[in-house]
C-alpha positions in Angstrom: 0.0 0.0 0.0 2.8 2.4 0.9 4.5 1.7 -2.3 1.5 2.6 -4.4 1.2 5.9 -2.5 4.8 6.8 -3.3 5.9 7.1 0.4 8.0 4.0 0.5 9.4 1.4 -1.9 7.5 -1.7 -2.6 10.1 -3.8 -0.8 9.6 -1.8 2.4 5.9 -2.3 2.3 6.2 -6.1 1.9 8.9 -6.5 4.6 6.7 -6.5 7.7 4.5 -9.2 6.1 7.5 -11.4 5.5 8.7 -11.0 9.1 5.3 -12.2 10.3 5.6 -15.3 8.1 9.1 -16.3 9.2 8.0 -18.7 11.9 5.1 -20.4 10.1 7.3 -20.9 7.0 10.1 -22.3 9.1 7.7 -24.7 10.8 6.3 -25.7 7.4 9.8 -26.3 6.1 10.8 -28.5 9.1 7.6 -30.5 8.9 7.9 -31.2 5.2 11.5 -32.1 5.3 11.0 -34.2 8.5 8.2 -36.2 6.8 10.3 -36.7 3.7 13.2 -38.0 5.8 10.9 -40.2 7.9 9.5 -41.8 4.7 12.9 -42.1 3.2 14.5 -43.8 6.2 11.5 -46.1 6.9 11.3 -47.5 3.3 14.9 -48.4 2.9 15.4 -51.9 1.5 18.5 -53.9 0.5 17.8 -53.3 -3.1 17.3 -49.7 -4.1 16.4 -48.8 -7.6 17.5 -45.8 -9.7 14.6 -43.6 -8.7 15.1 -44.3 -5.0 18.7 -43.4 -5.2 17.9 -40.3 -7.1 15.2 -39.2 -4.7 17.6 -39.6 -1.8 20.2 -37.3 -3.5 17.5 -34.7 -4.2 16.3 -34.9 -0.6 19.9 -34.4 0.7 20.4 -31.4 -1.7 17.1 -29.8 -0.7 17.8 -30.2 3.0 21.2 -28.6 2.6 19.8 -25.7 0.5 17.1 -25.1 3.1 19.6 -25.0 5.9 21.8 -22.6 4.1 18.9 -20.3 3.1 17.4 -20.3 6.7 20.8 -19.8 8.1 21.4 -16.8 5.9 17.9 -15.5 6.8 18.5 -15.7 10.6 22.0 -14.5 10.2 20.7 -11.2 8.7 22.3 -11.7 5.3 18.9 -12.0 3.5 17.2 -9.0 4.8 16.7 -7.9 8.4 16.9 -10.4 11.1 13.5 -11.8 12.0 13.8 -11.2 15.7 
């Protein structure tokens, strides 16, 4: 709203909304990755096909990317610190 009135940039108008969403989005990320890891570790067999090996690699990569992004966010390198 402030961006359309010309009193502030659009990024400044969106920033408070993103601060409010930090905790819900962090909880959602942890729940989704936790469920994925639970399903991955529960369904391991002695024989793992190509798709199972590929999905594990993608799960590892997405977990690392998520940790890096949230670490940068809480470190203050991706905008203001949430707290």
